[in-house]
N, C-alpha and C positions, 0 to 999 in steps of 0.2 A: 431474324426476319420483323422488325417493327412493322404489326399491320395497323395498328390507329394509336393516336397520341392525343389527349384533350389535355387542356390547362387551363384552371381559373384562377383569379386572384394572384395572377403575377404580375408586375408592371402596368401595362395598360388595360390587362384585361380583369374586367369584374366578373362577367359572365362568361360561362365554359365555352372554348373553341375546341375545333378539332379537326384532326387532319387522318383521312382513314384511306387505307391504301386496300381496301375492300373492294373490287371493283361490283358495281352492282348489276341489275339484269341486262340492262340495256348494252354493257361490255361487249363488242363482236371481239373474240379472240382471234380471229384474223388481221383485226386493224390494230389491236395493244397490243404491246410487250408483258405477259404476263409471268410470274415466278409462281412455280408449281411447288408445294413441299407434299411429300405423299407420306402417307402413315398407312400402317395396318386398317386404322380404324377409320382413317379421315382423309381428305386431301385439299389444301389449303390453296385458292389462289391470291396470288395478291400484285399491285402494278408494281412494275418495275421502276416507273419514274413519276413524277409529281411535279406540279408548278403552284406556286406560291404568288399570286396577283394581286393588286390593290391599289389604289390611291396613294397618294405621300403621306404620311404620318398616318397609316390605315393598322399599322403592327404588325407588319412582316419582318420588321427586324427583331422585336422582341420575341415573335413567336420561335423565332432561330434562337434567338436566345433562351430560351425555355428549352428547347430542344440541349441545348449545349448545356444547360443547368443539369439536367436530367443525366446525359452522357457522365457529366463529372462525379451525379450521386451514384451511379454505376460503376464505374469506373475507380473511386477511392472507397466505395462500402460505407456510403453513409456521409451524412455531412454534421459537423460541429460547430461549425462558424456560420451564427444570422446576421454578421454583421453586414455583408454584401446583397445581401437578401431583401429586394424591394418588393410588398405586397402593390397592392392595385392603388394608384394614386389619382384619386379624382380632382383632375385640374380647373373644374368650375366652382 
């Protein structure tokens, strides 16, 4: 279960942005679908769905590409090819 993901210096992201699936204190358990992972020592609550929204050209697709990049690192055991890696590009 991915509870939080942060990215910086990737494509259009210079500063760090974060997607958190951890509900804050204002989340009412009756109105939201929560995932519960229970262990002997602690319980983790996580939101089961998320929505990413914003204006055109605000970075939604690049954020999803950063998640895909992480997925490829995890599934392939790291990465050796930096040719496709594009850090932050200041277009001004």
